[in-house]
C-alpha positions in Angstrom: 23.4 101.9 29.5 20.2 103.0 31.2 17.8 105.2 29.4 18.5 108.9 29.7 15.9 110.8 31.4 14.4 113.7 29.7 13.3 117.3 31.0 15.1 116.8 34.3 16.9 119.4 36.6 19.8 118.3 38.7 19.9 118.3 42.5 23.6 117.8 43.2 24.6 116.3 46.5 27.5 114.5 47.7 26.7 112.0 50.5 29.8 110.3 52.2 28.5 107.3 53.9 30.4 106.4 57.1 28.5 103.2 57.8 26.3 100.7 56.2 22.5 100.6 55.7 21.2 98.3 58.5 19.9 95.0 57.0 17.2 92.6 58.3 17.9 91.4 61.8 16.3 88.0 60.8 18.6 87.5 57.8 21.9 85.5 58.3 23.5 87.3 55.4 24.5 91.0 55.8 24.5 92.6 52.4 23.0 96.1 52.3 21.1 97.8 49.4 21.5 101.6 49.0 18.4 103.7 48.9 17.4 107.1 47.6 18.5 109.8 50.1 15.4 110.6 52.2 13.5 107.7 50.7 14.3 104.6 52.6 11.7 102.6 50.9 13.1 103.3 47.4 16.3 101.4 46.5 18.8 102.4 43.7 19.5 100.0 40.8 20.3 99.8 37.1 17.2 99.3 34.9 19.3 98.1 32.0 21.5 95.2 33.0 23.9 95.5 30.2 26.1 98.2 31.6 28.9 99.9 29.5 31.9 101.5 30.9 34.8 103.5 29.7 38.4 104.1 31.3 40.6 107.3 31.1 43.4 106.6 28.7 46.1 107.4 31.3 45.1 104.5 33.4 47.1 104.6 36.7 49.8 106.9 35.3 52.2 104.1 34.3 51.9 102.3 37.8 52.3 98.9 35.9 51.9 97.6 32.3 48.8 99.0 30.6 47.6 95.5 29.7 47.9 94.3 33.3 45.9 97.3 34.5 43.1 96.6 31.9 43.2 92.9 32.9 42.6 93.8 36.4 39.9 96.2 35.6 38.0 93.7 33.5 38.5 90.9 36.2 36.8 93.1 38.7 33.7 93.5 36.5 33.8 89.9 35.6 33.6 89.0 39.3 30.2 90.4 39.6 29.1 89.3 36.0 29.9 85.8 36.8 27.4 85.4 39.5 25.1 82.8 37.8 22.0 83.8 39.7 22.1 87.3 38.2 21.9 88.5 34.6 24.5 91.4 34.5 26.7 92.1 31.7 29.5 94.6 31.4 30.8 96.1 28.1 34.2 97.8 27.9 33.6 100.6 25.4 37.3 101.8 25.2 39.9 104.4 26.4 39.0 108.1 26.5 40.6 111.2 27.1 37.9 112.9 29.2 38.5 113.6 32.8 35.0 114.9 33.6 33.2 112.7 36.2 30.3 113.0 38.4 32.6 113.8 41.3 33.8 117.0 39.4 30.5 118.1 38.1 30.0 121.8 38.6 26.6 123.2 39.7 24.2 123.2 36.8 26.4 120.8 34.9 24.9 117.7 33.4 26.4 114.2 33.5 27.6 112.7 30.3 25.7 109.3 31.0 29.0 107.3 30.7 30.3 105.2 33.4 34.1 106.3 33.7 37.0 104.9 35.7 39.8 107.3 36.2 43.1 107.6 38.3 43.6 111.3 39.3 46.9 112.9 39.3 45.6 115.5 41.6 43.9 114.5 44.8 41.4 115.9 45.8 40.6 116.2 42.1 40.6 119.8 40.9 37.5 121.8 41.6 36.6 119.4 44.5 36.6 120.6 48.1 39.2 119.2 50.2 36.7 118.9 52.9 34.7 116.5 50.8 37.6 114.4 49.5 40.6 113.8 51.6 44.1 112.5 51.1 43.4 109.2 52.7 40.5 108.1 50.4 41.6 105.5 47.9 38.6 105.6 45.7 35.2 107.2 45.4 32.2 105.9 43.4 29.6 108.6 42.6 26.3 107.6 41.2 23.4 109.6 39.4 20.0 108.3 39.7 16.3 109.3 39.5 15.2 110.3 42.9 11.7 109.2 42.1 12.4 105.6 40.9 16.0 105.0 42.1 16.9 104.0 38.5 20.6 104.7 38.0 21.7 106.5 34.9 25.5 107.2 35.5 28.2 105.9 37.7 31.8 107.0 37.8 34.9 105.7 39.9 37.5 108.2 40.7 40.8 106.7 42.2 43.6 108.2 44.1 46.6 108.2 41.9 48.8 110.6 44.1 48.9 109.1 47.7 48.1 105.6 46.9 50.6 102.9 45.2 48.9 100.6 42.9 49.7 97.0 41.8 48.3 94.1 39.9 50.2 91.4 41.8 48.9 89.4 44.6 52.4 88.5 45.8 52.5 88.8 49.7 55.6 90.9 49.5 53.8 93.8 48.0 51.0 93.8 50.3 52.6 96.2 52.8 52.9 99.0 50.1 50.7 98.6 47.2 46.9 98.5 46.8 45.7 95.7 44.5 43.7 97.3 41.6 41.6 94.4 41.1 40.5 94.2 44.8 39.7 97.9 45.0 37.7 98.0 41.8 35.9 94.8 42.7 34.7 96.6 45.8 33.9 99.7 44.0 32.0 98.0 41.2 29.8 96.6 44.1 28.9 100.2 45.0 28.4 100.8 41.3 25.6 98.2 41.3 23.9 99.7 44.3 25.4 97.6 47.1 26.4 99.3 50.3 29.0 98.1 52.9 28.3 94.7 54.3 28.2 93.8 58.0 29.7 90.5 57.0 33.4 90.9 57.6 34.4 88.1 55.2 32.4 89.8 52.3 33.8 91.6 49.5 31.7 94.6 50.3 32.9 94.7 53.9 35.3 97.5 54.6 38.6 96.5 53.5 42.0 97.6 55.2 44.4 99.3 53.0 46.6 97.1 51.0 44.3 94.0 51.5 43.9 91.6 48.7 40.3 90.4 48.3 39.3 89.5 44.9 36.7 86.8 45.1 33.1 87.3 45.9 31.7 86.0 49.3 28.3 84.2 49.5 27.0 87.5 50.9 28.0 89.5 47.9 26.5 87.0 45.5 23.2 87.0 47.6 23.1 90.7 47.3 23.7 91.1 43.5 21.3 88.3 42.9 18.7 89.8 45.0 18.9 93.1 43.1 19.3 91.6 39.6 17.7 88.2 39.8 18.3 86.2 36.6 15.3 86.6 34.2 13.3 88.6 36.6 12.6 92.2 37.5 14.4 93.9 40.4 12.0 93.3 43.4 9.5 95.7 44.6 8.2 96.9 47.0 12.0 97.9 47.6 13.9 98.9 50.7 15.4 96.9 53.5 13.5 97.0 56.9 14.2 100.0 59.0 17.3 101.4 57.0 19.8 103.5 58.8 21.9 106.1 56.7 24.9 107.7 58.2 26.6 110.7 56.7 25.9 114.1 55.4 25.3 116.0 52.2 25.4 119.4 50.5 22.5 120.2 48.3 22.2 122.8 45.5 18.7 124.2 44.5 16.8 122.1 41.9 13.4 121.1 41.0 11.1 119.9 38.1 8.9 116.9 37.3 11.9 114.6 38.1 15.2 115.0 39.7 18.6 113.3 39.7 20.7 113.0 42.9 24.5 112.8 42.9 25.3 110.1 45.4 28.9 109.5 46.6 29.6 106.3 48.2 32.7 106.5 50.2 35.1 103.6 49.7 37.9 102.3 51.8 37.9 105.2 54.3 40.9 104.2 56.2 44.3 106.1 56.4 47.4 104.7 54.5 
């Protein structure tokens, strides 16, 4: 886990990105690296590349066998860890009963600095505005980072356990109805690492149609993660893609102090079922 910042006040904002950050026109690959809101020259990233995560003990509420669910979750993380040109490591720390995530933080609440995956049996989650989270969203990754440095300190993935059917099989017969856990979470882990939606339609980080099965990283995804977390080297600086364009909106609560954290919601799979 990344180091916890001290003496910080929280600025809470949920930003729902409806498009990707623009990449360099001269670059053949199309990965996009997310930036601090209002600071297009400061990207977001994990300082500590050994990243721990926890999973809510209810998993997907009995959608399939628990061992299959955990296998799909771990496989999603392994896809990114296996990129040989990066040096990321993911540690599963166990099942927990907590249901509190960055998405459900109230004004003035502090994050728990634990990266949590949870299927919600209420969607939108209780306490979250229906205008912010809609029924057609399958998953939402919400990150907290230092607005001065872009260093992430907490990232949670909330999944829709109400209006989405979930599966661990890649059999064609189930594609029409079920959402593949490994495919969706591989996509969400990409957001967790700081990648935005890709302009390359073959990439994992391209917007996926509902029910699609896409489990393997594309060259574009590997290029992106290795650019942010190059093996044996620091995250590159100066940071920020040329002429980034951010689409979306936010709601901000008052805050201040020597440093601040921004709660960033990365909208995933925004297509109707």
